[in-house]
Backbone as numpy.savetxt, mean C-alpha at the origin, in Angstrom:
# Nx Ny Nz CAx CAy CAz Cx Cy Cz
1.16 -0.56 -5.43 0.01 -1.84 -4.75 -0.73 -1.98 -6.04
-1.27 -3.52 -6.25 -2.44 -3.60 -7.02 -3.67 -3.14 -6.58
-4.63 -2.96 -7.70 -5.67 -2.70 -7.05 -6.51 -3.44 -6.08
-6.39 -3.04 -4.77 -6.84 -3.56 -3.83 -5.67 -4.63 -3.28
-4.52 -4.72 -3.84 -3.43 -5.73 -3.60 -3.53 -6.55 -4.37
-2.42 -7.66 -3.92 -2.57 -8.67 -4.87 -1.98 -9.61 -3.86
-2.39 -11.05 -4.20 -2.00 -12.09 -3.16 -1.00 -12.99 -3.76
-0.02 -12.25 -4.16 1.20 -12.97 -4.80 2.07 -12.49 -3.71
3.32 -12.72 -4.30 4.93 -12.31 -3.30 4.97 -10.87 -3.60
4.43 -10.13 -4.47 4.47 -8.44 -4.33 3.09 -7.99 -3.80
3.51 -7.86 -2.48 2.41 -7.28 -1.33 2.21 -5.72 -2.00
0.79 -5.21 -1.89 0.65 -3.75 -2.20 1.57 -2.99 -1.16
1.95 -2.12 -1.53 2.49 -0.62 -0.53 1.80 0.53 -1.09
1.96 1.35 -0.14 1.32 2.73 -0.19 2.79 3.77 -0.13
2.57 4.73 -0.99 3.64 5.28 -1.02 3.12 6.84 -0.66
3.93 7.67 -0.29 3.67 9.10 -0.24 4.74 10.06 -0.80
4.31 10.77 -1.79 5.23 11.58 -2.63 5.66 12.76 -1.74
6.81 13.05 -1.50 7.54 13.98 -0.71 7.98 14.94 -1.44
7.88 16.33 -1.62 8.66 17.11 -2.55 10.06 17.46 -1.98
10.90 17.25 -2.80 12.25 17.20 -2.19 13.22 17.51 -3.34
14.84 17.31 -2.84 15.78 17.23 -3.98 16.07 15.62 -4.80
16.06 15.64 -5.90 16.63 14.58 -6.61 17.92 14.17 -5.77
18.21 12.80 -5.36 19.12 12.14 -5.21 19.80 11.42 -6.01
21.45 11.33 -6.23 21.78 10.30 -6.94 21.86 8.91 -6.05
22.63 8.24 -7.01 22.81 6.93 -6.08 23.78 6.82 -4.93
24.24 8.02 -4.55 25.52 8.10 -3.23 24.46 8.95 -2.53
23.11 9.13 -2.37 22.43 9.98 -1.88 22.68 11.45 -1.65
23.68 12.05 -2.82 23.98 13.18 -2.68 22.89 14.03 -3.72
22.72 15.49 -3.81 21.61 16.23 -4.42 22.04 16.32 -5.67
21.10 15.57 -6.67 21.71 15.34 -8.39 21.35 16.80 -8.81
22.29 17.12 -9.31 22.12 18.50 -10.36 22.60 17.81 -11.95
22.08 18.63 -12.86 22.82 18.14 -14.37 23.55 19.32 -14.49
24.28 19.09 -15.64 25.37 20.27 -16.12 24.78 21.63 -16.49
23.40 21.54 -16.40 22.79 23.13 -16.77 22.29 23.17 -15.58
22.22 22.78 -14.43 21.73 23.59 -13.60 20.98 22.75 -12.60
19.88 23.13 -11.91 19.59 21.93 -10.80 18.65 21.20 -12.10
18.12 20.17 -11.52 17.04 19.25 -11.60 15.60 19.91 -12.11
14.82 19.51 -13.05 13.57 20.40 -13.07 12.66 19.54 -11.69
11.74 20.53 -11.71 10.90 20.61 -10.51 10.34 19.12 -10.38
9.68 18.51 -11.77 8.96 17.20 -12.13 9.98 16.32 -11.51
11.59 15.99 -11.77 12.04 15.05 -10.88 12.70 15.13 -9.89
12.14 16.23 -9.00 12.71 16.45 -7.66 11.56 15.93 -6.60
10.86 15.02 -7.08 9.73 14.37 -6.55 10.27 13.02 -5.75
10.45 13.23 -4.25 10.94 11.90 -3.71 9.55 11.19 -3.09
9.70 10.03 -2.96 8.69 8.96 -2.38 9.21 8.18 -1.25
8.03 7.97 -0.43 8.55 7.75 1.14 7.28 6.72 1.11
7.54 5.58 1.93 6.31 4.43 2.36 5.79 5.23 3.35
4.60 5.14 3.09 3.50 5.84 3.89 2.83 4.99 5.07
3.35 5.14 6.30 3.18 4.00 7.21 1.70 3.80 7.75
0.80 3.90 6.73 -0.60 4.18 6.76 -1.58 3.06 6.84
-1.10 1.66 6.86 -1.95 0.29 6.23 -2.65 0.12 7.30
-2.40 0.14 8.69 -3.62 0.11 9.54 -4.71 0.81 9.52
-4.28 1.84 9.30 -5.95 2.62 8.99 -6.54 2.29 7.73
-6.04 2.14 6.74 -6.41 1.97 5.37 -6.61 0.53 5.43
-6.67 -0.57 6.15 -6.99 -1.93 6.34 -8.27 -1.95 7.23
-8.60 -0.67 8.23 -9.78 -0.57 9.30 -10.78 0.09 8.27
-10.43 0.91 7.58 -11.47 1.24 6.43 -11.91 0.38 5.47
-11.38 -0.32 4.93 -11.69 -1.22 4.07 -12.24 -2.44 4.85
-12.01 -2.75 5.88 -12.72 -3.90 6.73 -14.12 -3.32 7.03
-14.23 -2.30 7.46 -15.33 -1.38 7.85 -16.48 -1.67 6.75
-15.71 -0.94 5.43 -16.47 -0.95 4.40 -16.99 -2.29 3.85
-16.30 -3.30 4.07 -16.41 -4.91 3.55 -18.06 -5.42 4.57
-17.51 -4.87 5.96 -18.61 -4.93 6.88 -20.16 -4.89 6.63
-20.10 -3.33 6.30 -21.21 -2.68 6.00 -21.67 -3.36 4.55
-21.14 -3.59 3.39 -21.79 -4.56 2.18 -21.99 -5.66 2.82
-21.46 -6.22 4.02 -22.32 -7.64 4.29 -23.52 -7.33 4.72
-23.24 -6.45 5.73 -25.24 -6.49 6.66 -25.94 -6.01 5.64
-25.52 -5.14 4.42 -26.62 -4.79 3.25 -27.02 -6.05 2.81
-26.08 -6.65 2.33 -26.35 -7.94 1.78 -27.17 -9.06 2.37
-27.00 -9.20 3.71 -27.77 -10.22 4.65 -28.84 -9.49 4.59
-29.25 -8.24 4.82 -30.71 -7.39 5.05 -31.69 -7.83 3.77
-30.83 -8.30 2.79 -31.49 -7.97 1.29 -31.64 -6.54 0.87
-30.80 -5.55 1.35 -30.62 -4.15 0.93 -29.54 -4.03 -0.02
-28.88 -4.87 -0.42 -27.54 -4.52 -1.58 -28.04 -3.70 -2.40
-27.31 -2.83 -3.25 -27.28 -2.02 -4.55 -27.39 -3.45 -5.36
-27.89 -2.61 -6.02 -28.09 -3.62 -7.51 -26.66 -3.85 -7.80
-25.72 -3.24 -8.16 -24.23 -3.24 -8.66 -23.37 -3.54 -7.75
-23.38 -4.58 -6.60 -22.77 -4.56 -5.66 -21.20 -4.99 -5.93
-20.05 -4.29 -5.44 -18.83 -4.91 -5.96 -18.69 -6.09 -5.34
-17.31 -6.79 -6.02 -17.15 -8.36 -5.58 -16.44 -8.27 -4.35
-16.20 -9.31 -3.44 -16.21 -8.81 -1.92 -14.61 -9.22 -2.14
-13.93 -8.67 -0.95 -12.52 -8.83 -0.98 -12.33 -9.21 0.53
-10.94 -9.76 0.67 -10.74 -10.03 2.44 -9.34 -9.31 2.25
-9.06 -8.02 3.21 -7.85 -7.53 3.51 -6.96 -8.03 4.65
-6.00 -8.02 4.32 -5.03 -8.52 5.03 -3.65 -7.82 5.70
-3.21 -7.96 6.91 -2.04 -6.46 7.00 -1.00 -7.81 6.69
0.25 -7.27 6.19 1.13 -7.61 5.97 2.47 -7.35 6.68
3.79 -7.91 6.60 4.57 -7.32 7.57 4.89 -6.07 7.87
5.19 -5.29 6.47 5.23 -3.40 6.48 4.00 -2.86 7.03
4.04 -1.53 7.79 3.16 -0.62 7.85 2.75 -0.01 6.50
3.42 -0.44 5.69 3.28 0.40 4.51 2.36 -0.71 3.53
1.92 -2.10 3.68 1.66 -2.72 2.99 0.31 -3.27 3.30
-0.35 -3.43 2.27 -1.90 -4.11 2.12 -2.17 -5.07 1.28
-2.48 -6.23 1.84 -2.77 -7.53 0.76 -4.03 -7.75 0.94
-4.70 -7.72 -0.38 -5.83 -8.24 -0.81 -6.48 -9.41 -1.24
-7.37 -10.43 -1.18 -7.23 -11.03 -1.76 -9.18 -11.51 -2.25
-9.56 -12.05 -3.13 -10.70 -12.21 -4.06 -11.70 -12.83 -2.79
-12.65 -12.42 -2.43 -13.77 -12.69 -1.20 -14.30 -13.83 -1.44
-14.13 -14.66 -2.58 -14.54 -15.98 -2.55 -13.60 -16.35 -3.72
-13.27 -17.58 -3.73 -12.58 -18.41 -4.82 -13.40 -18.30 -6.01
-11.99 -18.39 -6.95 -12.68 -18.18 -8.36 -13.02 -20.04 -8.72
-13.86 -20.23 -9.45 -14.79 -21.45 -9.69 -13.71 -22.14 -10.71
-13.38 -23.38 -10.92 -12.73 -24.17 -11.84 -13.70 -24.18 -13.51
-13.73 -22.68 -13.93 -14.20 -22.54 -15.07 -13.53 -21.26 -15.80
-13.30 -21.45 -17.28 -12.85 -20.58 -17.86 -12.85 -19.35 -17.81
-14.44 -18.80 -17.35 -15.08 -17.78 -17.55 -14.45 -16.84 -16.26
-14.08 -17.75 -15.22 -13.54 -16.95 -14.03 -12.32 -16.53 -14.72
-11.34 -16.69 -15.40 -10.15 -16.14 -15.65 -10.55 -14.69 -16.51
-11.67 -14.62 -16.60 -11.85 -13.18 -16.92 -12.45 -11.97 -15.97
-12.42 -12.56 -14.94 -12.89 -11.86 -13.83 -11.17 -11.56 -12.94
-10.30 -12.19 -13.05 -9.47 -11.97 -12.49 -8.91 -10.40 -12.34
-8.39 -10.00 -13.65 -8.12 -8.39 -13.99 -9.08 -7.82 -13.31
-10.34 -7.74 -13.79 -11.38 -6.81 -13.06 -11.37 -6.77 -11.79
-11.24 -7.94 -11.05 -11.27 -7.93 -9.42 -9.79 -7.31 -8.84
-8.83 -7.64 -9.71 -7.67 -6.79 -9.19 -7.72 -5.24 -9.51
-8.35 -4.76 -10.64 -8.58 -3.32 -10.64 -9.56 -2.86 -9.64
-10.62 -3.58 -9.38 -11.58 -2.85 -8.37 -10.80 -2.81 -6.65
-9.72 -4.14 -6.55 -9.69 -3.91 -5.59 -8.28 -2.92 -5.14
-7.80 -2.39 -6.24 -7.03 -1.12 -6.55 -7.45 0.09 -6.06
-8.56 -0.12 -6.88 -9.27 1.11 -6.64 -9.75 1.23 -5.29
-10.12 0.23 -4.77 -10.78 0.19 -3.02 -9.70 0.93 -2.65
-8.57 0.39 -2.33 -7.20 0.79 -1.62 -6.92 2.08 -1.62
-7.21 2.54 -3.16 -6.79 3.67 -3.29 -7.70 4.81 -2.52
-9.13 4.61 -2.86 -10.12 5.31 -2.03 -10.21 5.46 -0.67
-9.42 4.28 -0.19 -9.11 4.44 1.76 -7.93 5.20 1.72
-7.14 5.62 0.71 -5.54 6.14 1.28 -6.18 7.63 1.45
-5.28 7.88 2.67 -5.06 9.55 2.71 -4.75 10.17 1.47
-4.86 11.66 1.58 -4.70 12.25 0.26 -2.71 12.27 0.19
-2.70 12.28 -0.78 -1.43 12.05 -1.23 -0.91 10.79 -1.38
-1.74 9.69 -1.10 -0.67 8.66 -1.04 -1.08 7.92 -1.91
-0.29 6.95 -2.75 -0.76 6.29 -3.99 -0.55 4.74 -3.73
-0.80 3.84 -3.83 -1.22 2.61 -4.13 -0.06 2.13 -5.02
0.74 1.55 -4.47 2.14 0.87 -5.78 2.33 -0.44 -5.45
2.39 -1.20 -6.62 2.90 -2.92 -6.31 4.44 -3.23 -6.41
4.81 -3.26 -5.34 6.09 -3.52 -5.27 6.66 -4.80 -4.41
7.43 -5.52 -4.74 8.04 -6.85 -4.01 8.84 -5.88 -3.04
9.79 -4.92 -2.94 10.45 -4.37 -1.93 10.25 -3.15 -2.38
10.24 -1.93 -0.77 10.60 -0.64 -1.32 11.48 -0.01 -1.46
11.91 0.46 -2.55 13.29 0.77 -3.27 14.11 2.08 -2.02
15.27 1.78 -1.46 16.02 2.49 -0.70 15.38 2.37 0.57
14.40 1.50 1.09 13.89 1.59 2.81 14.83 1.38 3.47
15.33 2.22 4.49 16.37 2.35 5.18 17.42 3.25 5.06
17.50 4.03 3.76 18.35 4.60 3.49 18.15 6.35 3.40
17.88 6.54 4.73 17.62 8.20 4.76 15.95 8.10 5.34
15.59 9.49 5.01 14.03 9.33 5.23 13.14 8.96 4.17
13.00 7.59 4.61 12.42 7.06 3.82 10.63 6.62 3.85
10.21 7.17 5.12 9.20 6.69 5.90 8.32 8.07 5.64
7.25 7.75 5.70 6.09 8.98 6.08 4.99 8.60 6.87
5.16 9.49 8.22 5.65 10.48 8.66 7.29 9.87 8.84
8.39 10.83 8.67 9.85 10.54 8.74 10.13 10.16 10.30
10.59 9.18 10.46 10.90 8.71 11.96 12.40 8.16 11.92
12.97 8.07 13.09 14.62 7.92 12.98 14.51 6.26 13.22
15.75 5.82 12.82 15.90 4.46 12.73 15.96 3.93 14.00
15.89 2.53 13.99 16.00 1.87 15.80 14.47 1.92 16.54
15.07 1.22 17.43 13.97 1.34 18.85 13.84 -0.20 19.30
13.32 -0.47 20.39 13.60 -1.45 21.44 13.44 -3.22 20.85
12.66 -2.89 19.58 12.02 -4.32 19.08 12.89 -4.37 17.85
13.67 -3.64 17.09 14.51 -4.18 15.83 15.51 -3.87 16.31
16.01 -3.05 16.96 17.41 -2.64 17.16 18.16 -2.18 15.65
17.34 -2.13 14.94 18.17 -1.76 13.41 18.52 -0.45 13.32
19.77 -0.20 12.95 20.39 0.89 12.56 19.68 1.84 11.48
19.07 1.11 10.75 18.51 1.78 9.28 17.01 1.92 8.96
16.39 1.08 9.92 14.92 1.35 9.82 14.36 1.64 11.08
13.22 2.32 11.54 12.14 2.37 12.43 11.64 1.06 13.06
11.27 1.06 14.26 10.19 0.03 14.68 9.17 0.23 14.29
8.68 1.69 13.87 7.13 2.02 13.47 7.00 1.34 11.73
8.08 0.59 10.99 7.81 0.23 10.08 7.10 -1.32 9.86
7.42 -2.28 10.89 6.90 -3.14 10.85 5.05 -3.35 11.22
4.40 -3.82 10.93 2.93 -3.68 11.17 2.85 -4.03 12.74
1.89 -3.23 13.33 1.60 -3.29 14.62 0.36 -4.73 15.06
0.23 -5.43 13.99 -0.62 -6.54 14.03 0.48 -7.46 14.91
-0.42 -8.41 16.03 0.36 -9.06 16.48 1.06 -10.41 15.97
0.48 -10.72 14.77 1.56 -11.72 14.24 3.08 -11.33 13.74
3.06 -10.09 13.68 4.36 -9.27 13.59 5.04 -8.83 14.40
4.61 -8.82 15.86 5.17 -7.86 16.90 5.99 -9.15 17.74
């Protein structure tokens, strides 16, 4: 996920590292000729299905900041506002700048800083062990236990053989 997410085709995703064996391309436990893979390379990554909770926390933070601003009690260094949106996956968060950039060259200098701030805000709202990542698609989603919490594939909505019904966002737009 980009800082706070990106408003491009690459929606921010949240992932949770899960200790386990390293797998080769076929899904078998990978071992080198000299023995098992080192512990550092045995970290598996799963799509953390916590975006609705992260979005709620970020929206509450944004509402509190707006209230302080309207009451004239905003801190001197108020963070730039952002808007937070659900994406299709329950592991995705989209963030866009809270106000449009002006048609000035100086605004180009604000883009990177705003993206970094949004990423930091998403990271602060994530549960422990969950790391924001910017990905177009989550690698190997649906190939084994690739969600956190691990859930069996299928359900009455998707009827999928590969992915759980909990993976799409619970937002009415996607349900």
